[in-house]
N, C-alpha and C positions, 0 to 999 in steps of 0.2 A: 090254877094251872101254874106249874113251875116254869119260870122264864130263864133264858140263858143270855149271856153276853159274848160277843166276839172279843176275846182278850180282856184287858183291863178297860173298864168303862171310861169312855172319853178319850182313850188313847188313839192316835192316828193309825190308820191301816193302809196297807198296800193291797189294792184291789185290782184283780184281773177280770175283765169282762170279755167274753167270747160269744160271737154271734155268727151264724152261717150267712145271714143276709143283713142288709144295712139297717133294717128296723127291728131286728130280733131282740137286741139287748134292751132297747127302750121299752118294747112291749113286755118282755119277760121279766125284767128286773129293774126297770127305770125308777120305780118308786123306792125300792131298797137302796139304790145308789143315791138318790136325792136325800133320803133320810140319813144314811151313813155319813155323807159328806157334811150335812148340817150338824150332826151330833159328834163327829170326829174331826175337828179342825186339824189341818196338817196332813190329811190323808192324800195319797197319790193313787192315780188310776192309769192303767193301760187298757185301752178300749180297742178291740180288734174285730173287724168284720171281714169275712172271707169272700163272698160272692158279690160282685159289684160291676158297674159300668160307669162311664163318666157322669151321667146325669144322677145316678143313684149315689155316687160318691159325694157329690155336692150336697145332697140331702143328708147323707150320713154325717158329714162333718158339721152341718148346721145342727142336727139333732144332738150329737155328742157335745157340742159347744153349750147348748142349753142345759143339758143334764150335768155337765162337769164344771159349771161356773164357780163352784165353791171348792174345787180341788186345789190343793197346794201345788200339785204338779200333775200334768196329764200328757199322755202320748196316745194319739189316735192313729191307728193303722188300718187302712182300707186296702185289702188285697183285691185282685181283679179276676178271680176265678169265675167260671161260668155258672150262673144260677141254675140249680137243678141237676148239676153234673159233678158235684164234689166227690162222690164215691168213685167216679171214673177218672178223676184227677188225683187219686189217692196219694201217689208218691210225692207229687208236688205239694199237696196240702200238708202232708206229714213233714216235709222239709221245712215248711213255714213254721210249724210248731217247734221243730228241733232248733231252728235258728233263733227262736225267741226265748227259749226256756232258761238260758243262762244269764241273761242280762236284766231280768226283772224277777225278783223272788217274792211272790204274792203271799199275803196272809190268808186271803180268801179268794176263791175262783168262782165266778158266776158263769154258768154255761148251760147248754141245752140238756134236756132229759134224755137218758140213754134209750128209753123206750118210745121216744117220739117217732111217729110214723112217717115223718118227712125225711127222706134219705139224706139231705144235706144237714139237717139238724142232728140226726143220729151220728153222722160221720164226725162232726165237730165234738159231740159228746164223747164218743169212743176215743178219739185222739186226745181229748183232755185227760182222760183217765190213763191213757197209755203214756203220756208225756209227764204228767205231774203225779208222782207216786207218794208224796209225803205232805199233802196239802189238804186243807178243808175245801171240798168241792160241793157247791150247792147248785142243783140242777133246776132251772126255771122252766116254766110252761108257756106254750104259745097256743092260743085258741085257733082252731082250724076246722075244715070240713070233716076231717077224719074222726073227730070226736075222741081225742086221746088224752084228755086232761088228767085222768088218773086220780090217785089218792095221795097227795103230798103229805109230808110229815113234819115240815118246818114252815112256820108262818112269820111274816114280818108285818105287823100292824102298821098302817099308815095314817097319819093325821089327814083329815079331809083336805086341807090345803095342799098337801103333798100329792094326794091322789088326783086332785083336780089339775095340779101343775103337770103331772105326768101325762095325763090325757091331752091337755092343751098342747104340750110340746110335741107329742107324737103326731097329732093331726096337723099342726102348723108346719112341721119339718118335712113331711112326706106328701106333698101334693100329688105326686105321681101315683100314689096308691088310692086316691080318693074314689076312683071308679069301681073299686072292689067292694062287693056287698058287705063283707065282714069288717072292712076298715072304717069303722064308725065309732064315735065317742061312746055310744051305748054299749057296744061290744066290750070295750076296755073297762067301762064302769061295771058291767054285769059280772065280769070275772073278779074284779076287786071286791065287789059286794058279796059275792058267793064265798070267797075265801075269808072275808071279814066276818061272816056269820059263823064259819067253821071254827075260827079261833077266838070268837067273842071280842073282836077288836073294839076298843072304846069308841072310835068314830065310825065303825062299820065298814072299814076298808082294809084290805091286806093283800099282799102278794104271798104266793106259796111256792115252796121248793121241795125237791126230793133230796134229803140228806142221807145218802147211803152209808157213809162211814163218818162217825163223829167220835173223837177221843175226848173224854172228860177227865 
């Protein structure tokens, strides 16, 4: 299998992570972020969640802190839009995108999949493409009841230690979600192992993304 690199191997990156909810980035692309920051010293990250409340914001900042401890510079932005209602607050959400696009120029953007069946996820994905027209955008996946994982075409193999670290940080950072049936270490490991099989990852773990447009 032919592998690819994001720019020059080892060079620092400017990474933009976008999530509709406070735990989406961690679940969807936390492993890739951990790996990139370990392999690309000097990288900077802007980490943005859109729907939140005071309790969830505390969790989100704790989660981001754990995932970004190797970042040379970081900015964590937690908006306070209403969970489940992003499409009905569309003008305000778009204003937040427009306000942010000129003061951080990312090399790679990690965001939701445009065909995600959750309305908040889909809104963030659509506005990502609407706002950033000349960027590498990788769309991550979130396991959920709707069963919309799809068929991704870009894989990031993860060392087992990174996969375990991702799962541990998610579970530790979000105690408010512990009562949900799907919010379990086994769920997160199952997705990582499935994608690890599909890309023949050396340690058997991987995250997967939809790369709609890639220029070589």
